[in-house]
C-alpha positions as CSV (number, residue, x, y, z in Angstrom):
1,M,-26.4,42.6,1.5
2,N,-23.0,41.3,0.3
3,K,-22.8,37.4,0.0
4,M,-19.4,35.8,-0.4
5,L,-19.8,32.6,-2.3
6,S,-17.3,29.8,-1.8
7,S,-17.0,27.1,-4.0
8,N,-17.0,23.9,-1.9
9,K,-16.7,21.4,-4.6
10,S,-16.5,17.9,-3.2
11,T,-13.9,15.9,-5.4
12,A,-14.5,12.1,-4.8
13,R,-11.1,10.5,-4.9
14,N,-10.1,6.9,-4.5
15,T,-8.7,7.4,-0.8
16,A,-8.1,3.8,-0.1
17,P,-4.1,2.5,0.4
18,R,-2.4,1.4,-2.6
19,E,-1.7,-2.5,-2.2
20,Q,2.0,-2.5,-1.6
21,T,3.7,-5.0,-4.5
22,H,6.8,-7.3,-3.7
23,H,9.5,-7.5,-6.6
24,K,12.6,-9.2,-6.7
25,L,16.1,-9.0,-8.2
26,D,18.6,-11.3,-9.3
27,A,22.1,-9.6,-9.0
28,R,23.9,-13.1,-8.3
29,N,27.1,-13.6,-10.3
30,V,28.0,-9.7,-10.7
31,L,30.6,-7.8,-8.9
32,C,30.6,-4.3,-7.4
33,P,29.3,-2.0,-8.0
34,L,26.7,-3.7,-10.1
35,P,24.7,-5.1,-7.5
36,V,24.3,-1.6,-5.8
37,I,23.8,-0.3,-9.3
38,R,21.1,-2.6,-10.4
39,T,19.1,-2.0,-6.9
40,Q,19.2,1.5,-7.3
41,N,17.7,1.5,-11.0
42,L,15.2,-0.5,-10.0
43,V,14.2,1.1,-6.6
44,L,13.8,4.6,-8.4
45,T,11.0,2.7,-10.5
46,L,8.9,1.6,-7.5
47,P,6.3,3.5,-5.6
48,E,7.0,4.0,-1.8
49,G,6.2,1.1,0.5
50,D,6.9,-1.5,-2.0
51,T,9.4,-4.3,-1.5
52,L,12.2,-5.6,-2.9
53,D,14.2,-9.0,-2.5
54,V,17.7,-8.5,-4.1
55,T,19.6,-11.9,-4.3
56,C,23.4,-11.0,-4.6
57,T,26.5,-13.4,-4.7
58,D,29.3,-10.4,-4.8
59,P,30.6,-10.8,-0.8
60,G,30.3,-6.9,-0.6
61,A,27.0,-6.2,-1.2
62,L,25.7,-7.4,2.6
63,C,27.3,-4.0,3.6
64,D,27.0,-1.6,0.7
65,I,23.2,-2.0,-0.2
66,P,22.3,-1.4,3.4
67,A,24.6,1.5,3.3
68,W,23.0,2.6,-0.2
69,C,19.7,2.1,1.6
70,R,20.4,4.3,4.7
71,I,21.7,7.2,2.8
72,N,19.1,7.4,0.4
73,G,15.9,6.7,3.0
74,H,15.0,3.6,2.4
75,E,14.4,0.5,4.7
76,I,16.0,-2.9,5.3
77,V,13.3,-5.4,6.3
78,E,16.5,-8.1,6.3
79,A,19.6,-8.9,5.4
80,R,20.9,-12.4,5.7
81,I,23.2,-15.1,4.0
82,T,21.0,-17.5,2.3
83,N,24.0,-19.9,1.2
84,P,27.3,-19.7,2.9
85,D,29.1,-22.4,0.5
86,T,28.2,-19.8,-2.7
87,N,27.7,-16.5,-0.5
88,E,24.6,-16.1,-1.6
89,V,22.9,-13.1,0.3
90,L,19.4,-11.8,0.5
91,I,18.7,-8.4,1.6
92,S,14.7,-7.2,1.6
93,I,14.3,-3.6,1.2
94,R,11.3,-1.4,1.8
95,V,11.3,1.3,-0.7
96,G,11.1,4.9,1.0
97,K,10.3,8.4,-0.6
98,N,12.3,8.7,-4.2
């Protein structure tokens, strides 16, 4: 009688979800394309699910960063003007798969 032995080794893994981390990027007082480039460079180092708040004063950032996020699979959690006098905007991003 032939017996097939299967190796059912149970490997214990830590399957607990990783706690997401919140990051901040100050991209004030720099103009296009630097806010998008700095956002991209930082996002590429972050794990999926982390969040990033980008503060900018470039008037185009409110359109450019969300467009970059859509193209690259990241979620815009919030995008708003925080100080109309200085054109300061806050864009909150949830990192997707890199």
